[in-house]
C-alpha positions as CSV (number, residue, x, y, z in Angstrom):
1,X,106.7,104.8,120.8
2,X,108.2,101.5,119.8
3,X,106.8,97.5,120.2
4,X,109.8,95.8,118.8
5,X,109.4,93.0,117.3
6,X,108.7,89.3,117.9
7,X,110.4,86.3,116.1
8,X,111.1,82.8,116.7
9,X,114.6,81.9,115.6
10,X,116.3,78.6,115.4
11,X,119.7,77.6,117.0
12,X,122.8,76.1,115.5
13,X,121.9,73.3,118.0
14,X,118.7,72.6,116.5
15,X,116.6,74.6,119.0
16,X,113.8,77.0,118.7
17,X,113.8,80.6,120.4
18,X,111.6,83.5,121.1
19,X,114.1,86.6,120.3
20,X,113.1,90.2,120.8
21,X,114.8,92.6,118.7
22,X,113.9,96.5,119.0
23,X,116.1,99.5,118.4
24,X,117.7,101.6,121.4
25,X,117.9,104.9,120.4
26,X,119.3,106.6,124.2
27,X,123.3,107.3,122.4
28,X,121.6,109.4,119.9
29,X,121.8,107.0,117.0
30,X,119.7,104.0,116.6
31,X,121.5,100.4,118.2
32,X,119.8,97.4,117.3
33,X,119.3,94.9,120.3
34,X,117.9,91.9,120.9
35,X,117.6,89.1,123.3
36,X,116.6,85.6,124.0
37,X,113.7,85.4,126.0
38,X,113.3,81.3,126.3
39,X,112.7,78.2,124.4
40,X,109.8,77.4,122.0
41,X,109.1,74.6,124.9
42,X,108.9,77.5,127.9
43,X,106.3,79.8,125.5
44,X,104.7,77.9,123.1
45,X,102.5,80.9,121.0
46,X,104.1,84.3,120.4
47,X,101.2,85.8,122.7
48,X,102.9,84.0,125.4
49,X,106.3,85.2,125.0
50,X,104.5,89.0,124.1
51,X,103.4,88.4,128.1
52,X,106.9,88.4,129.5
53,X,108.3,91.9,127.2
54,X,105.6,94.0,128.6
55,X,108.0,95.7,131.2
56,X,111.1,95.8,128.6
57,X,108.2,97.7,126.0
58,X,107.4,100.1,128.9
59,X,110.8,100.7,129.8
60,X,111.8,101.0,126.3
61,X,109.2,104.0,126.0
62,X,109.7,106.0,129.0
63,X,111.5,108.5,127.6
64,X,109.5,109.0,124.3
65,X,107.5,112.4,124.1
66,X,104.0,110.5,122.5
67,X,103.8,108.4,125.6
68,X,103.8,111.3,127.7
69,X,101.2,113.5,126.2
70,X,98.0,113.4,127.6
71,X,94.9,113.2,125.4
72,X,92.0,115.6,125.7
73,X,89.1,113.8,127.8
74,X,86.1,113.1,125.7
75,X,83.4,115.5,126.4
76,X,80.1,114.2,127.0
77,X,77.3,117.3,125.9
78,X,74.1,117.4,127.5
79,X,71.1,117.8,125.6
80,X,70.1,121.6,126.4
81,X,74.0,122.0,125.3
82,X,73.5,119.9,121.9
83,X,69.7,121.9,121.6
84,X,71.9,125.6,121.3
85,X,74.0,124.5,119.5
86,X,71.6,123.1,116.2
87,X,69.2,126.3,117.2
88,X,71.9,128.1,116.0
89,X,73.0,126.1,113.2
90,X,69.6,126.1,112.1
91,X,69.3,130.2,112.0
92,X,72.1,130.1,109.7
93,X,73.6,133.7,111.0
94,X,76.7,132.3,111.8
95,X,79.5,130.3,109.4
96,X,79.8,127.1,111.0
97,X,83.6,128.0,111.7
98,X,82.3,130.9,113.8
99,X,79.6,128.5,115.2
100,X,82.8,126.0,116.5
101,X,84.6,128.9,118.4
102,X,81.5,130.4,120.1
103,X,80.5,126.6,121.5
104,X,83.8,125.2,121.7
105,X,83.2,122.3,119.4
106,X,84.4,121.2,115.8
107,X,82.2,122.4,112.6
108,X,81.6,119.0,112.0
109,X,79.0,118.8,114.9
110,X,76.7,121.5,113.5
111,X,77.2,120.5,110.1
112,X,75.5,117.0,111.4
113,X,73.0,119.1,113.7
114,X,71.8,120.8,110.7
């Protein structure tokens, strides 16, 4: 994913403008693109100029695999589940890796429970 870059540049006529620059990789190789968003009188701060390019950034990243990947939702374990994991870890009959596989959680969780 890319965010592009926002720059304030000065034109030959002395007027300062906000430019948005990014790399377009739709053709297989990187092509550098830029558009003029507006003058510094239209957008006084970089934050105001950045708000206008939100749709452009979404469009740039629509085909990016990283933006299409869904994250695993965060799991909230119940107190009962945590107690089971803690008791199994305290017994010491299995390694942390084996406990992680059995309870489907990270080995770090059990080491904290000990």
